[in-house]
C-alpha positions as CSV (number, residue, x, y, z in Angstrom):
1,M,45.1,59.7,7.0
2,R,44.4,56.2,8.2
3,G,41.7,57.5,10.5
4,V,40.0,59.3,7.6
5,V,40.0,56.1,5.6
6,L,38.6,54.1,8.5
7,L,35.9,56.7,9.1
8,S,35.0,56.6,5.4
9,V,34.7,52.8,5.4
10,L,32.5,52.9,8.5
11,L,30.2,55.5,7.0
12,C,30.0,53.5,3.8
13,A,29.1,50.3,5.8
14,A,26.5,52.2,7.9
15,Y,25.1,53.7,4.6
16,R,24.6,50.2,3.1
17,I,23.1,48.9,6.3
18,A,20.6,51.7,6.2
19,L,19.8,51.0,2.6
20,S,19.4,47.3,3.2
21,A,16.5,48.1,5.5
22,T,14.5,49.2,2.4
23,T,15.3,46.1,0.3
24,G,12.7,43.4,-0.1
25,L,8.9,43.1,0.3
26,L,7.1,46.2,1.4
27,E,4.9,46.0,4.5
28,N,2.3,43.4,3.6
29,G,3.7,43.6,0.1
30,N,2.3,40.2,-0.8
31,F,-1.1,41.0,0.6
32,E,-1.2,37.9,2.8
33,L,-2.5,39.9,5.7
34,A,-6.2,40.0,4.9
35,P,-8.8,42.7,5.6
36,S,-11.1,41.9,8.5
37,A,-14.4,40.2,7.7
38,S,-16.3,43.4,8.5
39,S,-14.2,45.2,5.8
40,M,-15.3,42.9,3.0
41,N,-18.4,42.8,0.9
42,G,-17.9,39.5,-1.0
43,T,-14.5,40.1,-2.8
44,V,-14.8,43.9,-2.6
45,V,-12.7,45.7,0.0
46,V,-14.7,48.3,2.1
47,G,-12.7,51.1,3.8
48,R,-9.7,53.1,2.9
49,Y,-7.4,51.4,5.4
50,A,-8.9,47.9,5.3
51,I,-5.9,46.2,3.7
52,P,-3.1,46.2,6.4
53,G,-0.1,48.3,5.4
54,W,-1.9,49.9,2.5
55,E,-4.3,52.8,1.7
56,N,-6.7,52.1,-1.1
57,D,-9.0,54.3,-3.2
58,G,-11.8,53.2,-5.5
59,F,-13.1,49.7,-6.4
60,I,-10.6,47.2,-4.9
61,E,-11.1,43.4,-4.7
62,Y,-9.2,41.0,-2.5
63,I,-8.6,37.9,-4.6
64,K,-7.9,34.4,-3.4
65,S,-5.8,32.0,-5.5
66,G,-8.1,29.6,-7.4
67,Q,-11.0,32.0,-7.4
68,K,-13.0,32.0,-10.6
69,Q,-14.3,34.9,-12.7
70,G,-16.8,33.3,-15.1
71,D,-14.8,30.5,-16.8
72,M,-11.5,32.2,-16.0
73,L,-9.4,30.8,-13.1
74,L,-7.5,33.5,-11.2
75,V,-4.0,32.4,-10.2
76,V,-1.9,34.2,-7.6
77,P,1.9,34.0,-8.1
78,E,3.1,34.5,-4.6
79,G,1.3,33.2,-1.5
80,A,-2.5,32.8,-1.6
81,Y,-3.8,36.4,-2.1
82,A,-3.6,39.4,-4.4
83,V,-5.6,42.5,-5.1
84,R,-7.5,43.7,-8.2
85,L,-7.7,47.4,-9.1
86,G,-11.0,48.4,-10.7
87,N,-11.8,51.5,-12.7
88,E,-9.5,54.4,-11.6
89,A,-8.7,52.5,-8.4
90,S,-5.3,52.8,-6.6
91,I,-3.3,51.4,-3.7
92,K,-0.5,53.4,-2.0
93,Q,2.0,53.0,0.8
94,N,4.4,55.4,2.5
95,I,8.0,54.1,2.6
96,K,11.1,55.3,4.5
97,V,14.0,55.9,2.2
98,I,17.3,57.9,2.0
99,K,16.8,61.3,0.3
100,G,18.6,61.7,-3.0
101,M,19.1,58.0,-3.7
102,Y,17.8,55.8,-6.5
103,Y,15.4,53.0,-5.9
104,S,13.5,50.5,-8.0
105,I,10.1,48.9,-7.4
106,T,9.4,45.4,-8.5
107,F,5.8,44.1,-8.5
108,S,3.8,41.2,-10.1
109,A,0.9,42.1,-12.3
110,A,-1.6,40.2,-14.5
111,R,-4.3,41.1,-16.9
112,T,-7.8,39.8,-16.4
113,C,-10.4,40.6,-19.1
114,A,-9.6,44.1,-20.3
115,Q,-7.7,44.2,-23.6
116,E,-5.4,47.2,-23.1
117,E,-4.7,47.2,-19.4
118,R,-2.0,49.5,-18.1
119,L,-0.7,50.7,-14.7
120,N,0.3,54.2,-13.6
121,I,3.2,54.0,-11.1
122,T,4.0,57.2,-9.1
123,V,6.6,58.3,-6.6
124,A,6.3,62.1,-6.8
125,P,7.5,63.9,-8.9
126,D,8.2,60.8,-11.0
127,S,5.5,58.9,-12.7
128,G,5.2,56.3,-15.5
129,V,2.5,54.3,-17.3
130,L,3.4,50.7,-17.9
131,P,1.4,48.8,-20.5
132,I,0.7,45.2,-19.4
133,Q,-1.3,44.0,-22.4
134,T,1.7,42.0,-23.7
135,V,1.9,38.8,-21.6
136,Y,5.4,37.4,-21.7
137,T,4.6,34.2,-19.7
138,S,2.0,31.5,-20.0
139,S,1.1,31.9,-16.3
140,G,-0.4,35.2,-17.2
141,W,1.7,37.0,-14.5
142,D,4.8,39.1,-15.2
143,N,7.1,40.9,-12.8
144,Y,7.8,44.6,-13.7
145,A,10.4,47.0,-12.4
146,W,10.2,50.8,-12.3
147,A,12.8,53.2,-10.9
148,F,12.8,56.6,-9.2
149,K,15.0,59.1,-7.4
150,T,13.9,60.2,-3.9
151,E,13.4,63.9,-2.9
152,S,12.6,63.2,0.7
153,D,13.2,60.6,3.4
154,V,9.6,59.3,3.1
155,I,8.0,58.6,-0.2
156,T,4.5,57.6,-1.2
157,L,4.3,54.8,-3.8
158,I,1.0,54.8,-5.8
159,I,-0.1,52.0,-8.1
160,H,-3.1,53.2,-10.1
161,N,-5.3,51.6,-12.7
162,P,-6.2,54.5,-15.1
163,G,-8.5,52.3,-17.2
164,V,-12.3,52.6,-17.3
165,E,-14.1,49.5,-18.3
166,E,-17.8,48.6,-18.4
167,D,-17.1,46.0,-15.8
168,P,-14.9,47.3,-13.0
169,A,-13.9,43.7,-12.2
170,C,-11.9,43.6,-15.4
171,G,-8.9,45.5,-13.9
172,P,-5.4,44.2,-13.4
173,L,-4.3,42.0,-10.5
174,I,-1.4,43.1,-8.3
175,D,0.8,41.0,-6.0
176,A,4.2,40.9,-4.4
177,V,5.5,44.5,-4.3
178,A,9.1,45.0,-3.3
179,I,11.8,47.8,-3.2
180,K,15.5,47.8,-3.8
181,A,18.2,50.5,-3.5
182,L,20.2,51.1,-6.6
183,Y,23.9,52.0,-6.6
184,P,24.9,53.8,-9.8
185,P,28.0,52.1,-11.1
186,R,31.1,53.8,-12.5
187,P,33.4,52.9,-15.4
188,T,36.8,51.4,-14.4
189,N,40.2,51.0,-16.1
190,K,39.2,47.5,-16.9
191,N,35.9,48.4,-18.6
192,I,34.6,51.7,-20.0
193,L,31.0,50.6,-19.7
194,K,28.9,50.9,-16.5
195,N,27.2,47.8,-14.9
196,A,28.5,45.8,-17.9
197,G,27.8,42.5,-16.1
198,F,24.2,43.6,-15.2
199,E,24.9,42.7,-11.5
200,E,23.2,45.9,-10.3
201,G,19.5,45.9,-11.0
202,P,16.0,45.6,-9.5
203,Y,14.8,43.2,-6.9
204,I,14.1,39.6,-8.2
205,F,11.6,37.6,-6.1
206,P,13.2,34.3,-5.0
207,N,9.9,32.4,-5.6
208,T,8.7,33.7,-9.0
209,P,10.9,32.0,-11.7
210,W,10.2,34.3,-14.6
211,G,12.6,37.2,-14.2
212,V,11.7,40.9,-14.1
213,L,10.7,43.1,-17.1
214,I,12.7,46.3,-17.6
215,P,10.3,48.8,-19.3
216,P,11.2,51.1,-22.2
217,N,12.8,54.4,-21.2
218,I,9.8,56.3,-22.5
219,E,7.9,54.8,-19.5
220,D,10.6,55.4,-16.9
221,D,12.9,58.4,-16.5
222,H,15.3,56.4,-14.3
223,S,16.3,53.0,-15.4
224,P,16.0,50.1,-13.0
225,L,19.1,48.7,-14.7
226,P,21.7,51.3,-13.8
227,G,23.9,52.4,-16.7
228,W,21.5,51.0,-19.3
229,V,18.2,52.0,-21.0
230,V,15.7,50.1,-23.0
231,E,15.4,52.0,-26.3
232,S,12.5,50.2,-27.8
233,L,8.7,49.5,-27.6
234,K,9.0,46.3,-25.7
235,A,10.7,45.4,-22.4
236,V,13.8,43.3,-21.8
237,K,13.9,40.6,-19.2
238,Y,16.3,40.7,-16.2
239,I,17.2,37.2,-15.1
240,D,19.2,35.6,-12.3
241,S,21.3,32.5,-11.9
242,A,18.9,31.0,-9.3
243,H,16.4,30.3,-12.1
244,Y,18.2,30.6,-15.4
245,S,21.6,29.8,-17.0
246,V,23.7,33.0,-16.8
247,P,27.0,33.3,-18.6
248,Q,28.8,35.2,-15.8
249,G,28.0,36.3,-12.3
250,R,24.5,36.2,-10.9
251,R,22.5,38.3,-13.4
252,A,22.1,38.8,-17.1
253,V,19.6,40.2,-19.6
254,E,17.3,38.2,-22.0
255,L,16.2,40.0,-25.1
256,V,12.6,38.8,-25.4
257,G,11.0,41.2,-27.8
258,G,12.9,40.8,-31.1
259,K,13.9,44.0,-32.7
260,E,11.4,45.8,-30.5
261,S,13.6,44.9,-27.4
262,A,16.8,47.0,-27.6
263,L,19.2,47.5,-24.7
264,A,21.6,50.5,-24.9
265,Q,24.2,52.5,-23.1
266,I,25.9,55.8,-24.2
267,T,29.6,56.0,-23.1
268,R,32.4,58.4,-23.5
269,T,35.0,57.7,-26.3
270,I,37.8,59.5,-28.0
271,V,37.4,60.4,-31.6
272,G,39.7,58.4,-33.8
273,K,40.6,55.8,-31.2
274,T,39.9,52.1,-31.9
275,Y,37.8,50.1,-29.4
276,R,36.9,46.5,-28.8
277,L,33.4,45.6,-27.7
278,S,33.2,42.0,-26.4
279,F,30.2,40.2,-24.9
280,S,28.6,36.8,-24.2
281,V,25.6,35.5,-26.2
282,G,23.7,32.4,-25.0
283,D,20.4,30.9,-23.9
284,A,18.8,30.9,-20.5
285,N,18.2,27.2,-20.1
286,N,14.5,27.9,-20.5
287,S,13.7,25.8,-23.6
288,C,14.4,28.7,-25.9
289,A,15.6,26.5,-28.7
290,G,16.4,27.3,-32.3
291,S,18.4,29.9,-34.2
292,L,19.0,33.0,-32.0
293,V,20.8,36.1,-33.3
294,V,22.0,39.1,-31.4
295,E,22.8,42.3,-33.3
296,A,25.4,44.5,-31.7
297,F,25.9,48.2,-32.6
298,A,28.8,50.5,-31.6
299,G,29.0,53.8,-33.3
300,K,29.0,53.0,-37.0
301,G,30.1,49.4,-36.3
302,T,27.6,46.5,-36.4
303,L,27.9,42.7,-35.8
304,K,25.4,39.9,-36.0
305,V,26.1,37.0,-33.7
306,P,24.2,33.8,-34.5
307,Y,23.7,31.3,-31.7
308,A,22.4,27.8,-32.3
309,S,20.4,27.2,-29.0
310,K,19.4,23.8,-27.7
311,G,17.4,25.6,-25.0
312,S,19.5,24.0,-22.3
313,G,22.0,26.7,-21.4
314,G,25.4,27.6,-22.8
315,F,27.0,30.7,-24.4
316,K,29.8,31.9,-26.6
317,R,31.9,35.1,-26.8
318,A,31.8,37.6,-29.6
319,A,33.6,40.8,-30.3
320,L,33.2,44.0,-32.4
321,T,36.1,46.3,-33.2
322,F,35.3,49.8,-34.2
323,R,36.7,53.3,-34.5
324,A,35.1,56.1,-32.5
325,V,33.6,58.9,-34.6
326,S,32.3,60.9,-31.7
327,N,33.1,61.6,-28.1
328,R,29.9,59.8,-27.1
329,T,29.2,56.4,-28.5
330,R,26.0,54.4,-28.3
331,I,26.4,50.7,-27.5
332,M,23.2,48.7,-28.3
333,F,22.0,45.1,-28.4
334,L,18.9,43.6,-29.9
335,S,17.5,40.3,-31.0
336,T,16.9,39.7,-34.7
337,F,13.9,37.5,-34.2
338,Y,10.8,37.0,-31.9
339,T,11.2,33.5,-30.3
340,M,8.8,31.3,-28.3
341,R,9.8,28.6,-25.8
342,S,9.7,25.1,-27.5
343,D,7.8,23.7,-24.5
344,D,5.4,26.6,-24.2
345,F,4.3,28.5,-27.3
346,S,2.7,31.3,-25.3
347,S,5.9,32.4,-23.5
348,L,8.3,34.8,-25.2
349,C,12.0,34.2,-24.9
350,G,15.2,35.2,-26.6
351,P,19.0,35.3,-26.5
352,V,20.9,36.2,-23.3
353,V,23.5,38.9,-23.3
354,D,26.0,39.2,-20.5
355,D,29.6,40.1,-19.4
356,V,29.9,43.1,-21.8
357,K,33.4,44.7,-22.0
358,L,34.5,47.8,-23.8
359,L,38.2,48.8,-24.0
360,S,40.3,51.0,-26.2
361,I,43.0,49.1,-28.2
362,R,46.0,50.0,-30.3
363,K,45.2,50.4,-33.9
364,P,45.7,47.1,-35.7
């Protein structure tokens, strides 16, 4: 028996080592390895394999940080270079993975001059269109996450601009593309909810301090935040303790889109039993000052939790007691208001939710 247990531990360790090989930047994921001079026509890339590590199709530009487009200064979030996808242009890369596993892609994207820019992300057979016209930070760059399940041990990631503009140089900028294996969490006897502390989630770049946007579930069949889905029109922001104030552990979620930014999980419950949903509400120490309110929903129970934020970090606990009326109960959180940072009126922010717990209790 001891030998079986040891073998299981060793296999698990080997499994995680194998997965760790596919966590982090993709090959030339930050585009710092430049095309050769002979593969460039001004800023336009010439040749399908001109960008090391990538295959490109269509009108692709190689952009240097500080480059200007008319009166607009083009800023690169990571390193010195990025790429721009023109009309119907795409970049793709083959990636070794483990068949049957879940992964998430994190990448940086920015609008340029088109008004309704979007990106089509594909890992066959999964595909999703991410709208990027809402800019959440004043830098113009946002990090996005998108998840998929593998059907082979080599997948092809395609990032495609489906837009058609009069000027092909109005397409979105792409930089810093990374991958991370996801481990689907399980409920425990200490918490019915899965991934209740948000510790399992997409890759967060260590040098881009603006978190990662988790898109609505209509854009992504597999959530990059295991156990949770975004049931709204706007994204929620996944943040880390290296750049923000987090109530518990290393990760949390910031509700940045008001009532259009709802985070939910459906969990098993027993009809007639009484449950207690507890959670932390705070601010991310990102100058999100003012009156913040989180609305919590559990079955037919609701609770509004006000939080007077000074924008400098901090949190408080709140709890909602409810009786289950179904064998499956939706737990949901949203922010009552849209909020802007007090030091930057062009950056959306909102209350932080973390350390969520759901347990059955004896009837009061």
